[in-house]
N, C-alpha and C positions, 0 to 999 in steps of 0.2 A: 153094213154101213160102209159107204165109200171111203176110200183113203187117198191121201195125196199120191198123185201119179196115175190114178185110174182115169180112163177115158170112158165117158158115159154119154148116153143120148138123153137130152133134156129139152123141154120147151124154153129156149133161151130168149129173154126179153130184148126187144129192140131198144136202142138207146133213148128213143123219144117216148118209150113206154106205150106206144100205140098198139102193141101186140107182141107176138112171139113167134118163133119158128123152131120146130124140133130139129136139133142139130147136135153134133158131137161137142163135148166140152171136157176140159181137163180139170180134174179136182186138184185144187191147190192147198186147201185146208178144210178140215171138218171141225165144227164147233157145235156140240150138242147134236141136234137133228138137222142142222143146216150145213151146207157145204159152200165154200167160196170156190168159184170156178171161172175158167177163161174159155171164151168162145173159140171154136175151131171151125175153119171153113176150107174149102178147096182153094188151091193157090191160083187157079186160072184167071179169075176176074177181079181180084181185089188188089188194092195198092198195098205195098209192103211198108210198114213202119219200123223204125229202129228197134222197138220192143217186141216185134213179132219173132216167132221161132218156127222154122219150117221143118216138117217131117216128110221125108221123101221116100217113095217106094223103092228106091235104090239102096236104102239103108238096110244093113244085114238084119236088124231087128224090127223092121217095119211090120211084119206079120203080127207081132205081139200087140200092136196098137189097135187092131181091129178096124182100122181105117181102110177105105177102098182105093183112094187116090192120093196123090201128093196133097198135103194139107198144111195149113198155116194156123198156128196157135196165136191168137191175138191177146197178148198179155195186157194190153190197154183196154180190153173189153171184158170186164169182170162183172160177175153177179153173185149174190148170195141167195141160194135156192134151197128150199126144204128138201131133204133127201127123199121123202115119200113121193115127190113128183118126178123123180128120175124114171125115165121110160125103160132103160136097160143099160147094161154094161157092155162096151165093145171090147175093151182090152186095157192095156196099161203102157206107160212109158218106162223104159229101162232107166237104171240109175244114171247112166251116162247122159241121157237127155234131161233128166230131172236136175242134175247138177248145172247144166247149161241154162236151163230155165230159171233156176234160183239166182244165178248171176245176173241174168237179164232183169229179173224182178227187183233185185237189189239196186241195179242201176236206174230202173224206171222210177223207183220210190226214193232215190237219193241216199241209199245206205251204203 
């Protein structure tokens, strides 16, 4: 069962629900057989929003993520997905990154 901080590969839905794309995602919470997750993309082509969090390959703990290139966690792009459709696990975020993400989530949701 995935746990918060895990980075997984999953068919992540497009925001208009026209389809999905297999991509990395960060597990934020697990409830029963479902997981709430945030989309992860490479940082090359997308606009950065205030709620986004970058993971850079220059980070000392980048290898633990299982990501291949500088990446951006889009905390404003969330989905609840059943764990059985997770394609695989890439890695995890360290406690340091998880604490920063929790601060951004609190700000995003006004807590």
